[in-house]
N, C-alpha and C positions, 0 to 999 in steps of 0.2 A: 604706778603703771600697775594692773591688775597681775597677779599672780595665782596659777594653779593652787586648787584647795580642794580636800575631799569634798565630793558631791558635785563638783563641776562638770559641767557638759563640755568636755575639751574637743577639738579638732588639731591631728597633728599630720604632717606630711613626714615621710620616713623612708630610710634605706635600711636595711640591715643587711649585715655583712658578715662572715665565718672569720677566722683567724688568718686564712689565707686569704683576705680580702674579697673573695667570691661572694656576690651578691645573694641573698636567700630569697627576700622579699622587699617590696618598694611600693610607696604609695604614687610612684612618678608616672604620670599621663593618667592619674586616677583621681576621684574626689579625696579629700583628706579623710583619713581614717576617724571616725567619730565613736566616743565611749564617755562613760561617768566615770571620772578620776575616782579610785580608791574601792570600785566595785568588784572587783578581779577578773574584769571583760579583757586584760590585757596581763602579759605574763609580770608576777610580781616585783622584778628587777627594772624592767622599762618604768613602771609606776614611779618606784623609789628613788630613780634617776632623775626622773621630770618634776620630782617634789620642789617647790618654790620658783618653777619657770615663768618666765613674764610673756606676756603675749608678744608674739614677732621675735622671741629669743630663739636662737639654734644651739642646740648642745649636742655633744657626742656621749651617750651612755654605754659604759661596759655592762653587761650582763654576764657573771658565771653562770655556767649551766646550772648550777643548784638554785638557782633565781629565774632560771627559764624553762627549761621541759626537762629537769633535772636527770640523774643520772641513768646510763642504758641499765635494763633488767635483764640480767641473761634467761631468767624465768620467763619472758616477754616471747621468748624464740621458741619455735614447736616445729618439730620435724613431722612433716605428712607424706604421706606414699604420692609417688608423682601421678599415677594412676588417680587419686583424687582432685588433682587440677585439672578446671575444664580446657580441654582441647583448645578453645579460642583465646587461651590467654599463653601468652609467651612464657615460655620458662627461663628466664633469663635472670641474674641477679640487680636488683633494683626495679624491678617491676612491681609496680604495685596493684594489688588484688581487694577486692572486698570481699566480706564475710560477714556472718551474723552470729552474733554470740548469744548465751541462753536468755538472756533477756530479749533479745529479736532485733536488737540494735545494731545498725551496719557499722563494722569494724575496716579500718582501712589498716591493710597489713600488707610489708614488704617483703619480696622475695630477696632471704640474705644471703642463702647458700643454695647450689644444687647439686645432687650426686645421681649414680644412674637409679638409686632407686628411690630417693629422695628429696623433698624439695624444705627448706626450713623456713619459715615464716615468721618475719619479724614485728610484732605489734608495740614496740617503743615507737615514739613519737620520732621522723625523719631527724629532729635538730637533738633528741635527747644526747644529754654527754658532751654538747658542744658548748664553749662560751661564744656569746655572740656581742656586735657592738651594731647600735642604733644610730646614726645619724638625724636627729629630731628637728623639727620646727615646731613650734607650738604656734598655730594659725588662729585659734579661735577659742576662746572661752565664754562659755553662758551659764 
């Protein structure tokens, strides 16, 4: 039976959960996720956990935070005056906002904290600092 190896185009169905069991992403009801194995298109810990999987195999892959989206970086949080937040943006913890960096790229930021005068914006990935679990089914190897 065929096993996944470096350079293969693979398709997987997956469900990603956090330590509390809540689902953060899933391919359920969608086409399988397609990527080139070993190309860095998915987080390193997921690829490492899939090494040697056979076509049709199902596997649970535990991915520690350092092999997923990395640790939370305090320096990625910045306080800005409330007045600098556009009026149409709800100023509530958890709200995602978009901003441009110095290179003109769009960044997604999350409102982390709100005070009377400032809003703390967080540029960390929402899954930074979290251990992840994936239920994976290898549905195609090309």
